[in-house]
C-alpha positions as CSV (number, residue, x, y, z in Angstrom):
1,M,-2.0,-6.2,11.6
2,S,-4.0,-9.6,10.8
3,A,-3.0,-13.0,10.1
4,M,-2.6,-14.1,6.1
5,P,-5.1,-16.2,5.1
6,V,-2.9,-18.9,4.4
7,T,-5.3,-21.3,3.1
8,E,-6.6,-19.1,0.4
9,I,-3.3,-18.3,-1.1
10,D,-2.7,-21.8,-0.9
11,L,-6.0,-22.7,-3.0
12,L,-5.1,-19.9,-5.4
13,Q,-1.6,-21.4,-6.1
14,S,-3.2,-24.9,-6.4
15,G,-5.3,-23.4,-8.8
16,L,-2.7,-21.9,-10.7
17,E,-1.0,-25.2,-10.7
18,S,-3.7,-27.0,-12.0
19,L,-4.3,-24.3,-14.7
20,R,-0.6,-24.8,-16.0
21,R,-1.1,-28.7,-16.2
22,G,-4.3,-28.3,-17.9
23,D,-6.5,-29.8,-15.1
24,T,-8.9,-26.9,-15.0
25,S,-9.9,-24.1,-17.1
26,A,-9.1,-20.4,-17.3
27,A,-12.6,-19.5,-16.2
28,A,-12.6,-22.0,-13.5
29,F,-9.6,-20.8,-11.9
30,S,-10.8,-16.9,-12.9
31,G,-13.6,-17.6,-10.9
32,Q,-11.9,-19.1,-7.8
33,A,-9.4,-16.3,-7.9
34,R,-12.2,-13.6,-7.8
35,H,-14.1,-15.3,-4.7
36,L,-11.2,-15.0,-2.3
37,A,-12.3,-12.1,-0.3
38,A,-10.5,-12.8,2.8
39,L,-7.1,-12.9,1.0
40,L,-8.0,-9.6,-1.2
41,D,-9.4,-7.8,2.2
42,G,-5.9,-8.5,4.0
43,L,-4.0,-6.8,1.4
44,P,-3.6,-3.3,-0.3
45,P,-6.2,-2.1,-2.6
46,R,-4.0,-2.1,-5.3
47,F,-3.5,-5.7,-5.3
48,G,-7.0,-6.6,-6.1
49,E,-6.8,-4.0,-9.0
50,V,-4.0,-6.2,-10.4
51,L,-5.7,-9.4,-9.6
52,D,-8.6,-8.4,-11.9
53,Q,-6.7,-7.0,-14.9
54,L,-4.7,-10.6,-14.8
55,L,-8.1,-12.5,-14.6
56,D,-9.7,-10.2,-17.2
57,R,-6.4,-10.9,-19.6
58,L,-6.3,-14.6,-19.0
59,E,-10.2,-14.7,-19.4
60,A,-9.8,-13.2,-22.7
61,S,-6.7,-15.5,-23.6
62,A,-8.7,-18.3,-23.0
63,L,-10.8,-17.3,-26.4
64,F,-7.7,-18.1,-28.6
65,T,-6.4,-21.7,-29.1
66,E,-3.1,-20.5,-29.6
67,E,-0.8,-17.8,-28.3
68,S,-1.9,-14.5,-29.8
69,C,0.4,-11.3,-30.5
70,S,-2.1,-9.9,-27.7
71,F,-2.2,-12.5,-25.0
72,S,0.3,-14.9,-24.6
73,Q,-1.3,-17.5,-21.8
74,S,2.0,-18.6,-20.5
75,D,3.3,-14.9,-19.9
76,L,-0.1,-14.2,-18.1
77,L,0.5,-17.7,-15.6
78,D,3.6,-16.2,-15.4
79,N,2.4,-12.7,-13.8
80,L,0.0,-14.6,-11.7
81,Q,2.5,-16.6,-10.3
82,L,4.3,-13.3,-9.5
83,W,1.2,-11.6,-7.9
84,I,0.8,-14.5,-5.4
85,D,4.4,-14.4,-4.6
86,K,4.0,-10.5,-3.9
87,A,0.7,-11.4,-2.0
88,R,2.7,-13.8,0.1
89,A,5.2,-11.1,1.1
90,A,2.7,-8.2,1.4
91,P,2.2,-6.4,4.5
92,R,-1.0,-7.1,6.0
93,A,-3.8,-4.5,6.6
């Protein structure tokens, strides 16, 4: 079992907090999250699939100026936080 790449999960958490405050864009956060290979390599494969789906939806939601019936950005951010929490607790490969 390898050690959790703490710096990457912490960077992702920091990026999400910055996105919530409006200090960064959804596209910038998504780009950051997609480049965390060491983090994803240490997690079960399903984590990568779920993260990709969440990031795709986040990027699509950024096209709308307000909450829409299809994309609730606040719900997506909550789901990203849940993903981070589960990634912290997941057994490492």
